[in-house]
One Martini backbone bead per residue (centre of mass of N, CA, C, O) as a GRO file, in nm:
protein
  466
    1UNK     BB    1   7.830  -9.560  -3.984
    2UNK     BB    2   7.515  -9.532  -4.008
    3UNK     BB    3   7.301  -9.545  -4.270
    4UNK     BB    4   7.077  -9.360  -4.154
    5UNK     BB    5   7.262  -9.114  -4.114
    6UNK     BB    6   7.342  -9.068  -4.408
    7UNK     BB    7   7.057  -9.031  -4.519
    8UNK     BB    8   6.986  -8.792  -4.339
    9UNK     BB    9   7.213  -8.602  -4.437
   10UNK     BB   10   7.130  -8.595  -4.734
   11UNK     BB   11   6.848  -8.482  -4.691
   12UNK     BB   12   6.926  -8.223  -4.536
   13UNK     BB   13   7.106  -8.104  -4.760
   14UNK     BB   14   6.884  -8.080  -4.972
   15UNK     BB   15   6.690  -7.899  -4.815
   16UNK     BB   16   6.887  -7.666  -4.775
   17UNK     BB   17   6.922  -7.589  -5.075
   18UNK     BB   18   6.628  -7.518  -5.126
   19UNK     BB   19   6.607  -7.302  -4.899
   20UNK     BB   20   6.835  -7.120  -4.996
   21UNK     BB   21   6.708  -7.047  -5.264
   22UNK     BB   22   6.456  -6.922  -5.148
   23UNK     BB   23   6.589  -6.701  -4.975
   24UNK     BB   24   6.728  -6.553  -5.205
   25UNK     BB   25   6.473  -6.491  -5.378
   26UNK     BB   26   6.296  -6.348  -5.162
   27UNK     BB   27   6.536  -6.112  -5.081
   28UNK     BB   28   6.717  -6.077  -5.381
   29UNK     BB   29   6.670  -6.257  -5.605
   30UNK     BB   30   6.872  -6.270  -5.871
   31UNK     BB   31   7.172  -6.455  -5.853
   32UNK     BB   32   7.515  -6.523  -5.863
   33UNK     BB   33   7.811  -6.691  -5.795
   34UNK     BB   34   7.992  -6.446  -5.778
   35UNK     BB   35   7.845  -6.309  -5.543
   36UNK     BB   36   7.842  -6.539  -5.342
   37UNK     BB   37   8.149  -6.599  -5.331
   38UNK     BB   38   8.243  -6.324  -5.238
   39UNK     BB   39   8.080  -6.310  -4.964
   40UNK     BB   40   8.183  -6.579  -4.830
   41UNK     BB   41   8.479  -6.471  -4.768
   42UNK     BB   42   8.363  -6.305  -4.499
   43UNK     BB   43   8.173  -6.453  -4.331
   44UNK     BB   44   8.116  -6.344  -4.016
   45UNK     BB   45   8.160  -6.045  -4.096
   46UNK     BB   46   7.907  -6.023  -4.267
   47UNK     BB   47   7.703  -6.067  -4.036
   48UNK     BB   48   7.799  -5.828  -3.853
   49UNK     BB   49   7.759  -5.588  -4.095
   50UNK     BB   50   7.473  -5.654  -4.131
   51UNK     BB   51   7.154  -5.692  -4.127
   52UNK     BB   52   6.993  -5.863  -3.877
   53UNK     BB   53   6.746  -5.956  -4.046
   54UNK     BB   54   6.902  -6.151  -4.230
   55UNK     BB   55   6.985  -6.352  -4.011
   56UNK     BB   56   6.699  -6.426  -3.919
   57UNK     BB   57   6.604  -6.530  -4.198
   58UNK     BB   58   6.814  -6.749  -4.225
   59UNK     BB   59   6.731  -6.914  -3.980
   60UNK     BB   60   6.438  -6.964  -4.069
   61UNK     BB   61   6.506  -7.088  -4.374
   62UNK     BB   62   6.811  -7.249  -4.312
   63UNK     BB   63   6.727  -7.403  -4.029
   64UNK     BB   64   6.433  -7.447  -3.938
   65UNK     BB   65   6.297  -7.542  -4.201
   66UNK     BB   66   6.475  -7.795  -4.260
   67UNK     BB   67   6.403  -7.941  -3.996
   68UNK     BB   68   6.098  -7.963  -4.049
   69UNK     BB   69   6.117  -8.108  -4.323
   70UNK     BB   70   6.277  -8.349  -4.213
   71UNK     BB   71   6.062  -8.458  -4.026
   72UNK     BB   72   5.852  -8.500  -4.247
   73UNK     BB   73   6.019  -8.694  -4.420
   74UNK     BB   74   6.053  -8.917  -4.205
   75UNK     BB   75   5.753  -8.974  -4.185
   76UNK     BB   76   5.718  -9.060  -4.481
   77UNK     BB   77   5.932  -9.288  -4.482
   78UNK     BB   78   5.780  -9.473  -4.275
   79UNK     BB   79   5.560  -9.527  -4.531
   80UNK     BB   80   5.773  -9.661  -4.696
   81UNK     BB   81   5.953  -9.852  -4.866
   82UNK     BB   82   6.269  -9.966  -4.830
   83UNK     BB   83   6.373  -9.907  -5.119
   84UNK     BB   84   6.286  -9.604  -5.123
   85UNK     BB   85   6.464  -9.516  -4.886
   86UNK     BB   86   6.739  -9.564  -5.027
   87UNK     BB   87   6.688  -9.364  -5.284
   88UNK     BB   88   6.590  -9.083  -5.193
   89UNK     BB   89   6.834  -8.919  -5.076
   90UNK     BB   90   7.029  -8.915  -5.327
   91UNK     BB   91   6.818  -8.799  -5.524
   92UNK     BB   92   6.758  -8.541  -5.370
   93UNK     BB   93   7.047  -8.427  -5.371
   94UNK     BB   94   7.095  -8.426  -5.675
   95UNK     BB   95   6.862  -8.234  -5.738
   96UNK     BB   96   6.958  -7.997  -5.560
   97UNK     BB   97   7.234  -7.950  -5.690
   98UNK     BB   98   7.138  -7.906  -5.979
   99UNK     BB   99   6.950  -7.670  -5.923
  100UNK     BB  100   7.155  -7.477  -5.787
  101UNK     BB  101   7.360  -7.459  -6.018
  102UNK     BB  102   7.155  -7.348  -6.221
  103UNK     BB  103   7.043  -7.099  -6.061
  104UNK     BB  104   7.362  -6.967  -6.032
  105UNK     BB  105   7.541  -7.028  -6.285
  106UNK     BB  106   7.784  -7.239  -6.237
  107UNK     BB  107   7.861  -7.344  -6.520
  108UNK     BB  108   7.957  -7.070  -6.626
  109UNK     BB  109   8.179  -7.037  -6.413
  110UNK     BB  110   8.349  -7.281  -6.514
  111UNK     BB  111   8.373  -7.198  -6.819
  112UNK     BB  112   8.546  -6.930  -6.770
  113UNK     BB  113   8.831  -7.086  -6.776
  114UNK     BB  114   8.801  -7.119  -7.125
  115UNK     BB  115   8.761  -6.848  -7.237
  116UNK     BB  116   8.775  -6.556  -7.359
  117UNK     BB  117   8.985  -6.259  -7.320
  118UNK     BB  118   8.841  -5.967  -7.284
  119UNK     BB  119   9.005  -5.803  -7.088
  120UNK     BB  120   9.292  -5.825  -7.218
  121UNK     BB  121   9.188  -5.699  -7.503
  122UNK     BB  122   9.054  -5.406  -7.355
  123UNK     BB  123   9.259  -5.302  -7.155
  124UNK     BB  124   9.341  -4.973  -7.018
  125UNK     BB  125   9.588  -4.849  -6.850
  126UNK     BB  126   9.577  -4.563  -6.670
  127UNK     BB  127   9.894  -4.520  -6.637
  128UNK     BB  128   9.926  -4.488  -6.969
  129UNK     BB  129   9.764  -4.214  -6.927
  130UNK     BB  130   9.786  -3.871  -7.003
  131UNK     BB  131   9.666  -3.625  -6.828
  132UNK     BB  132   9.479  -3.311  -6.887
  133UNK     BB  133   9.457  -3.014  -6.745
  134UNK     BB  134   9.223  -2.763  -6.714
  135UNK     BB  135   8.937  -2.714  -6.521
  136UNK     BB  136   8.949  -2.814  -6.219
  137UNK     BB  137   8.725  -2.989  -6.013
  138UNK     BB  138   8.535  -3.078  -5.786
  139UNK     BB  139   8.388  -3.374  -5.616
  140UNK     BB  140   8.057  -3.519  -5.615
  141UNK     BB  141   7.979  -3.860  -5.519
  142UNK     BB  142   7.663  -4.034  -5.560
  143UNK     BB  143   7.542  -4.326  -5.413
  144UNK     BB  144   7.239  -4.496  -5.486
  145UNK     BB  145   7.057  -4.736  -5.373
  146UNK     BB  146   6.905  -4.902  -5.624
  147UNK     BB  147   6.877  -4.680  -5.863
  148UNK     BB  148   6.625  -4.629  -6.093
  149UNK     BB  149   6.477  -4.480  -6.363
  150UNK     BB  150   6.186  -4.617  -6.341
  151UNK     BB  151   6.078  -4.446  -6.089
  152UNK     BB  152   5.977  -4.208  -6.301
  153UNK     BB  153   5.727  -4.372  -6.386
  154UNK     BB  154   5.397  -4.281  -6.399
  155UNK     BB  155   5.256  -4.538  -6.510
  156UNK     BB  156   5.371  -4.739  -6.288
  157UNK     BB  157   5.335  -4.525  -6.007
  158UNK     BB  158   5.158  -4.242  -6.059
  159UNK     BB  159   5.451  -4.119  -6.020
  160UNK     BB  160   5.741  -3.938  -5.958
  161UNK     BB  161   5.977  -4.061  -5.740
  162UNK     BB  162   6.220  -3.851  -5.869
  163UNK     BB  163   6.146  -3.545  -5.882
  164UNK     BB  164   6.384  -3.396  -5.734
  165UNK     BB  165   6.597  -3.500  -5.943
  166UNK     BB  166   6.467  -3.412  -6.206
  167UNK     BB  167   6.471  -3.097  -6.121
  168UNK     BB  168   6.788  -3.055  -6.167
  169UNK     BB  169   6.872  -3.083  -6.472
  170UNK     BB  170   7.065  -3.285  -6.572
  171UNK     BB  171   7.292  -3.493  -6.715
  172UNK     BB  172   7.189  -3.782  -6.910
  173UNK     BB  173   7.181  -4.134  -6.952
  174UNK     BB  174   6.935  -4.343  -7.076
  175UNK     BB  175   7.159  -4.610  -7.098
  176UNK     BB  176   7.222  -4.737  -6.801
  177UNK     BB  177   7.393  -5.033  -6.782
  178UNK     BB  178   7.441  -5.370  -6.675
  179UNK     BB  179   7.723  -5.537  -6.610
  180UNK     BB  180   7.934  -5.760  -6.545
  181UNK     BB  181   8.049  -5.727  -6.215
  182UNK     BB  182   7.809  -5.484  -6.093
  183UNK     BB  183   7.542  -5.598  -5.899
  184UNK     BB  184   7.691  -5.469  -5.648
  185UNK     BB  185   7.818  -5.235  -5.456
  186UNK     BB  186   8.128  -5.292  -5.463
  187UNK     BB  187   8.129  -5.352  -5.765
  188UNK     BB  188   8.030  -5.071  -5.856
  189UNK     BB  189   8.262  -4.910  -5.734
  190UNK     BB  190   8.489  -5.047  -5.888
  191UNK     BB  191   8.382  -5.001  -6.178
  192UNK     BB  192   8.362  -4.679  -6.163
  193UNK     BB  193   8.673  -4.632  -6.051
  194UNK     BB  194   8.841  -4.876  -6.232
  195UNK     BB  195   8.716  -5.022  -6.489
  196UNK     BB  196   8.626  -5.298  -6.340
  197UNK     BB  197   8.549  -5.589  -6.241
  198UNK     BB  198   8.413  -5.812  -5.993
  199UNK     BB  199   8.601  -6.090  -5.883
  200UNK     BB  200   8.658  -6.408  -5.804
  201UNK     BB  201   9.002  -6.532  -5.769
  202UNK     BB  202   9.081  -6.802  -5.601
  203UNK     BB  203   9.004  -7.030  -5.809
  204UNK     BB  204   9.283  -6.931  -5.982
  205UNK     BB  205   9.442  -6.937  -5.699
  206UNK     BB  206   9.649  -7.002  -5.426
  207UNK     BB  207   9.507  -6.796  -5.290
  208UNK     BB  208   9.309  -6.635  -5.088
  209UNK     BB  209   9.087  -6.387  -5.071
  210UNK     BB  210   9.184  -6.271  -4.803
  211UNK     BB  211   9.477  -6.230  -4.890
  212UNK     BB  212   9.409  -6.054  -5.141
  213UNK     BB  213   9.271  -5.825  -4.971
  214UNK     BB  214   9.540  -5.694  -4.883
  215UNK     BB  215   9.515  -5.637  -5.213
  216UNK     BB  216   9.281  -5.443  -5.343
  217UNK     BB  217   9.362  -5.402  -5.638
  218UNK     BB  218   9.671  -5.293  -5.614
  219UNK     BB  219   9.731  -5.251  -5.946
  220UNK     BB  220   9.514  -5.059  -5.965
  221UNK     BB  221   9.385  -4.764  -6.128
  222UNK     BB  222   9.196  -4.509  -5.983
  223UNK     BB  223   9.026  -4.234  -5.924
  224UNK     BB  224   9.155  -4.175  -5.639
  225UNK     BB  225   9.445  -4.200  -5.734
  226UNK     BB  226   9.443  -3.974  -5.948
  227UNK     BB  227   9.353  -3.748  -5.753
  228UNK     BB  228   9.579  -3.769  -5.542
  229UNK     BB  229   9.807  -3.700  -5.748
  230UNK     BB  230   9.638  -3.402  -5.779
  231UNK     BB  231   9.560  -3.305  -5.464
  232UNK     BB  232   9.335  -3.466  -5.349
  233UNK     BB  233   9.070  -3.517  -5.120
  234UNK     BB  234   8.950  -3.825  -5.000
  235UNK     BB  235   8.598  -3.885  -4.920
  236UNK     BB  236   8.407  -4.122  -4.726
  237UNK     BB  237   8.037  -4.168  -4.697
  238UNK     BB  238   7.843  -4.400  -4.501
  239UNK     BB  239   7.601  -4.588  -4.339
  240UNK     BB  240   7.744  -4.837  -4.344
  241UNK     BB  241   7.972  -5.054  -4.296
  242UNK     BB  242   8.294  -5.039  -4.417
  243UNK     BB  243   8.358  -5.361  -4.393
  244UNK     BB  244   8.159  -5.432  -4.593
  245UNK     BB  245   8.287  -5.628  -4.843
  246UNK     BB  246   8.567  -5.445  -4.834
  247UNK     BB  247   8.551  -5.133  -4.856
  248UNK     BB  248   8.786  -5.031  -4.678
  249UNK     BB  249   9.014  -5.162  -4.839
  250UNK     BB  250   8.962  -5.027  -5.104
  251UNK     BB  251   8.968  -4.728  -5.016
  252UNK     BB  252   9.247  -4.716  -4.867
  253UNK     BB  253   9.416  -4.846  -5.114
  254UNK     BB  254   9.279  -4.582  -5.293
  255UNK     BB  255   9.318  -4.294  -5.144
  256UNK     BB  256   9.137  -4.270  -4.896
  257UNK     BB  257   9.165  -4.055  -4.624
  258UNK     BB  258   8.850  -4.092  -4.558
  259UNK     BB  259   8.638  -4.317  -4.352
  260UNK     BB  260   8.278  -4.355  -4.323
  261UNK     BB  261   8.074  -4.540  -4.088
  262UNK     BB  262   7.910  -4.690  -3.850
  263UNK     BB  263   8.148  -4.700  -3.646
  264UNK     BB  264   8.224  -4.398  -3.672
  265UNK     BB  265   7.950  -4.285  -3.579
  266UNK     BB  266   7.956  -4.411  -3.299
  267UNK     BB  267   8.225  -4.270  -3.211
  268UNK     BB  268   8.073  -3.976  -3.268
  269UNK     BB  269   7.768  -4.032  -3.110
  270UNK     BB  270   7.587  -4.215  -3.234
  271UNK     BB  271   7.287  -4.383  -3.208
  272UNK     BB  272   7.172  -4.699  -3.252
  273UNK     BB  273   6.862  -4.625  -3.217
  274UNK     BB  274   6.889  -4.421  -3.486
  275UNK     BB  275   6.922  -4.673  -3.654
  276UNK     BB  276   6.947  -4.905  -3.876
  277UNK     BB  277   7.055  -5.215  -3.959
  278UNK     BB  278   7.302  -5.087  -4.120
  279UNK     BB  279   7.267  -4.768  -4.015
  280UNK     BB  280   7.261  -4.476  -4.144
  281UNK     BB  281   7.053  -4.265  -4.236
  282UNK     BB  282   7.024  -4.053  -4.496
  283UNK     BB  283   6.963  -3.790  -4.344
  284UNK     BB  284   7.217  -3.818  -4.158
  285UNK     BB  285   7.429  -3.835  -4.375
  286UNK     BB  286   7.373  -3.549  -4.502
  287UNK     BB  287   7.435  -3.393  -4.248
  288UNK     BB  288   7.732  -3.477  -4.239
  289UNK     BB  289   7.805  -3.388  -4.532
  290UNK     BB  290   7.765  -3.086  -4.498
  291UNK     BB  291   7.989  -3.042  -4.292
  292UNK     BB  292   8.221  -3.158  -4.467
  293UNK     BB  293   8.186  -2.967  -4.706
  294UNK     BB  294   8.251  -2.706  -4.561
  295UNK     BB  295   8.543  -2.786  -4.484
  296UNK     BB  296   8.649  -2.848  -4.767
  297UNK     BB  297   8.592  -2.569  -4.890
  298UNK     BB  298   8.769  -2.408  -4.675
  299UNK     BB  299   9.057  -2.545  -4.741
  300UNK     BB  300   9.124  -2.522  -5.072
  301UNK     BB  301   9.124  -2.812  -5.135
  302UNK     BB  302   9.094  -3.052  -5.330
  303UNK     BB  303   8.796  -3.269  -5.384
  304UNK     BB  304   8.644  -3.596  -5.288
  305UNK     BB  305   8.300  -3.664  -5.231
  306UNK     BB  306   8.178  -3.974  -5.115
  307UNK     BB  307   7.854  -4.132  -5.135
  308UNK     BB  308   7.636  -4.375  -4.943
  309UNK     BB  309   7.344  -4.518  -4.941
  310UNK     BB  310   7.054  -4.730  -4.774
  311UNK     BB  311   6.732  -4.713  -4.756
  312UNK     BB  312   6.686  -4.879  -5.053
  313UNK     BB  313   6.722  -5.150  -4.946
  314UNK     BB  314   6.682  -5.459  -4.957
  315UNK     BB  315   6.352  -5.567  -4.944
  316UNK     BB  316   6.199  -5.281  -4.794
  317UNK     BB  317   6.345  -5.084  -4.657
  318UNK     BB  318   6.399  -4.752  -4.474
  319UNK     BB  319   6.223  -4.548  -4.255
  320UNK     BB  320   6.260  -4.254  -4.132
  321UNK     BB  321   6.163  -4.023  -3.910
  322UNK     BB  322   6.189  -3.784  -4.106
  323UNK     BB  323   6.012  -3.901  -4.330
  324UNK     BB  324   5.760  -3.933  -4.158
  325UNK     BB  325   5.737  -3.625  -4.084
  326UNK     BB  326   5.712  -3.552  -4.406
  327UNK     BB  327   5.485  -3.784  -4.513
  328UNK     BB  328   5.601  -4.053  -4.571
  329UNK     BB  329   5.540  -4.358  -4.653
  330UNK     BB  330   5.566  -4.700  -4.527
  331UNK     BB  331   5.689  -4.745  -4.824
  332UNK     BB  332   5.884  -4.789  -5.090
  333UNK     BB  333   5.798  -4.533  -5.245
  334UNK     BB  334   5.854  -4.341  -5.004
  335UNK     BB  335   6.157  -4.404  -4.975
  336UNK     BB  336   6.247  -4.319  -5.254
  337UNK     BB  337   6.143  -4.025  -5.235
  338UNK     BB  338   6.308  -3.943  -4.983
  339UNK     BB  339   6.587  -3.992  -5.097
  340UNK     BB  340   6.562  -3.801  -5.336
  341UNK     BB  341   6.519  -3.549  -5.156
  342UNK     BB  342   6.789  -3.568  -4.998
  343UNK     BB  343   6.976  -3.538  -5.238
  344UNK     BB  344   6.861  -3.270  -5.346
  345UNK     BB  345   6.908  -3.105  -5.086
  346UNK     BB  346   7.214  -3.125  -5.093
  347UNK     BB  347   7.251  -2.980  -5.364
  348UNK     BB  348   7.106  -2.717  -5.284
  349UNK     BB  349   7.296  -2.647  -5.058
  350UNK     BB  350   7.553  -2.626  -5.231
  351UNK     BB  351   7.438  -2.401  -5.408
  352UNK     BB  352   7.366  -2.184  -5.191
  353UNK     BB  353   7.679  -2.191  -5.081
  354UNK     BB  354   7.870  -2.191  -5.357
  355UNK     BB  355   8.014  -2.477  -5.427
  356UNK     BB  356   7.934  -2.506  -5.748
  357UNK     BB  357   8.151  -2.325  -5.879
  358UNK     BB  358   8.391  -2.575  -5.811
  359UNK     BB  359   8.161  -2.812  -5.829
  360UNK     BB  360   8.084  -3.138  -5.920
  361UNK     BB  361   7.800  -3.361  -5.985
  362UNK     BB  362   7.740  -3.715  -5.912
  363UNK     BB  363   7.452  -3.926  -5.980
  364UNK     BB  364   7.412  -4.277  -5.880
  365UNK     BB  365   7.335  -4.577  -5.919
  366UNK     BB  366   7.485  -4.870  -5.836
  367UNK     BB  367   7.229  -5.052  -5.922
  368UNK     BB  368   7.005  -5.258  -5.970
  369UNK     BB  369   6.733  -5.372  -5.851
  370UNK     BB  370   6.614  -5.580  -5.636
  371UNK     BB  371   6.410  -5.731  -5.435
  372UNK     BB  372   6.094  -5.561  -5.414
  373UNK     BB  373   5.777  -5.420  -5.402
  374UNK     BB  374   5.849  -5.293  -5.716
  375UNK     BB  375   5.936  -5.525  -5.913
  376UNK     BB  376   5.687  -5.577  -6.097
  377UNK     BB  377   5.704  -5.301  -6.242
  378UNK     BB  378   5.998  -5.318  -6.341
  379UNK     BB  379   5.960  -5.589  -6.508
  380UNK     BB  380   5.766  -5.439  -6.732
  381UNK     BB  381   5.997  -5.307  -6.851
  382UNK     BB  382   6.175  -5.299  -7.144
  383UNK     BB  383   6.400  -5.127  -6.976
  384UNK     BB  384   6.666  -5.139  -6.744
  385UNK     BB  385   6.795  -4.857  -6.566
  386UNK     BB  386   7.029  -4.634  -6.438
  387UNK     BB  387   7.066  -4.379  -6.249
  388UNK     BB  388   7.167  -4.046  -6.385
  389UNK     BB  389   7.365  -3.742  -6.300
  390UNK     BB  390   7.507  -3.430  -6.425
  391UNK     BB  391   7.644  -3.146  -6.239
  392UNK     BB  392   7.677  -2.816  -6.391
  393UNK     BB  393   7.716  -2.504  -6.507
  394UNK     BB  394   7.839  -2.659  -6.754
  395UNK     BB  395   7.697  -2.850  -6.961
  396UNK     BB  396   7.724  -3.160  -7.057
  397UNK     BB  397   7.781  -3.361  -7.358
  398UNK     BB  398   7.679  -3.632  -7.483
  399UNK     BB  399   7.794  -3.898  -7.722
  400UNK     BB  400   7.560  -4.086  -7.599
  401UNK     BB  401   7.335  -4.316  -7.446
  402UNK     BB  402   7.535  -4.520  -7.344
  403UNK     BB  403   7.616  -4.672  -7.019
  404UNK     BB  404   7.874  -4.792  -6.813
  405UNK     BB  405   8.044  -4.835  -6.536
  406UNK     BB  406   8.333  -4.808  -6.675
  407UNK     BB  407   8.276  -4.509  -6.792
  408UNK     BB  408   8.310  -4.330  -6.536
  409UNK     BB  409   8.607  -4.271  -6.520
  410UNK     BB  410   8.648  -4.095  -6.780
  411UNK     BB  411   8.393  -3.919  -6.748
  412UNK     BB  412   8.456  -3.778  -6.478
  413UNK     BB  413   8.726  -3.654  -6.556
  414UNK     BB  414   8.607  -3.480  -6.787
  415UNK     BB  415   8.386  -3.338  -6.615
  416UNK     BB  416   8.622  -3.204  -6.407
  417UNK     BB  417   8.884  -3.126  -6.620
  418UNK     BB  418   8.997  -3.383  -6.786
  419UNK     BB  419   9.196  -3.501  -7.032
  420UNK     BB  420   9.146  -3.804  -7.231
  421UNK     BB  421   9.335  -3.961  -7.424
  422UNK     BB  422   9.109  -4.138  -7.629
  423UNK     BB  423   8.881  -4.190  -7.389
  424UNK     BB  424   9.047  -4.429  -7.230
  425UNK     BB  425   8.976  -4.647  -6.940
  426UNK     BB  426   9.016  -4.944  -6.912
  427UNK     BB  427   8.679  -5.033  -7.007
  428UNK     BB  428   8.638  -4.729  -7.075
  429UNK     BB  429   8.424  -4.471  -7.216
  430UNK     BB  430   8.374  -4.168  -7.282
  431UNK     BB  431   8.066  -3.966  -7.261
  432UNK     BB  432   8.243  -3.730  -7.358
  433UNK     BB  433   8.310  -3.584  -7.627
  434UNK     BB  434   8.276  -3.597  -7.972
  435UNK     BB  435   8.594  -3.699  -8.028
  436UNK     BB  436   8.540  -3.963  -7.914
  437UNK     BB  437   8.538  -4.283  -7.902
  438UNK     BB  438   8.320  -4.539  -7.967
  439UNK     BB  439   8.171  -4.800  -7.878
  440UNK     BB  440   8.083  -5.090  -7.962
  441UNK     BB  441   7.762  -5.211  -8.007
  442UNK     BB  442   7.850  -5.518  -7.890
  443UNK     BB  443   7.977  -5.492  -7.603
  444UNK     BB  444   7.771  -5.608  -7.395
  445UNK     BB  445   7.743  -5.888  -7.524
  446UNK     BB  446   8.044  -5.961  -7.493
  447UNK     BB  447   8.052  -5.935  -7.186
  448UNK     BB  448   7.831  -6.146  -7.117
  449UNK     BB  449   8.013  -6.376  -7.240
  450UNK     BB  450   8.352  -6.285  -7.151
  451UNK     BB  451   8.442  -6.102  -6.904
  452UNK     BB  452   8.455  -6.351  -6.669
  453UNK     BB  453   8.689  -6.465  -6.775
  454UNK     BB  454   8.987  -6.573  -6.770
  455UNK     BB  455   9.257  -6.341  -6.654
  456UNK     BB  456   9.578  -6.248  -6.618
  457UNK     BB  457   9.547  -5.941  -6.611
  458UNK     BB  458   9.343  -5.934  -6.381
  459UNK     BB  459   9.503  -6.093  -6.165
  460UNK     BB  460   9.743  -5.885  -6.154
  461UNK     BB  461   9.578  -5.664  -5.990
  462UNK     BB  462   9.600  -5.852  -5.712
  463UNK     BB  463   9.897  -5.807  -5.688
  464UNK     BB  464  10.084  -5.690  -5.402
  465UNK     BB  465  10.347  -5.685  -5.530
  466UNK     BB  466  10.630  -5.457  -5.590
   0.00000   0.00000   0.00000
């Protein structure tokens, strides 16, 4: 193999790594290697089910741009001394690899194999806790893409972008903070429903992630499992493809009886021309959700209706035709406000229809916002927290200010009428009932240091063997 070819390949690889880092920061903001590694396991399927705009931008910045920079570099090399030509490619690649590993916290990822097992020391298996039913209610659980509490800050944005949600006057935790292993949608869903983080496990195991996905946390007991055991019908409705990032595997393996996403909406007659790059606009999702809520309420069977919006997805959001007709500007603040109005309208519909007599509603952002046009304002806030509100005829009383994703599992169960002895499930502490134990004040700091360390107990949750 010619030496010149090897030098060229090294240079091109280095340029690609720099361009990849730029592409990630430009459109996603800061991410870590846990998130990157998890999504890479889905390969081409990830590209098929994501917004096509992301694929186009990847080609622009990670294929075309590296080739152009490579041509420029070769031109510059032709004007350098021979000795410098020999040294430049390996030095450039070494610098690129070092920068990339540092940028995505890869060294911390490797160190996690040797740290303290926070998970094993603190995990309470939900199956070991006997729940006591009091006055069980139905559940509507709404995940709103990247919704932060900070969007309600009038000083930052000139107005309360979440005014329709604020007007619902639900019970909220002012400090809903983001823990490790929860910072993207499927991870947030896993954390809130199973009270565990989402980690890439194959680096510690002989199986590949794809094989392990055949049993997506198969030994974990999650919210939908517990509700199914108690006669609930679990229904999930989202705008994006259900197969994106393994959502469908997680949902179906944890007793969601119905799962609807982009492919299912297309099969039911929705036109792709009426969708955004991800799938169904939020306005259309809630129109479908109203119809399904009517049917579920009429069935007299207890139910859990879980919804996931998409319009506020980074990098720029997606304004539906309905939002435009309602006068919302085609800017990110307008998209946030329109989604907030759509969520609130759905709740008001359920209230007018009498469904909230025996149904409680939980509305949460899935995680903190990543890079979008309003990121500069959000970054100036002293603390960034996730939007949350709990709606019921009899308002629940929080027992503290702080909430983590993992706390949703016991908190939701107590909110809809189940007593959780000890108030703990998984890594979560119930946020309701003044008699429940409170988490230690240093809990989040300890999680940030040790939660994603290697844990045999965590890996055992992925073992699909019965």
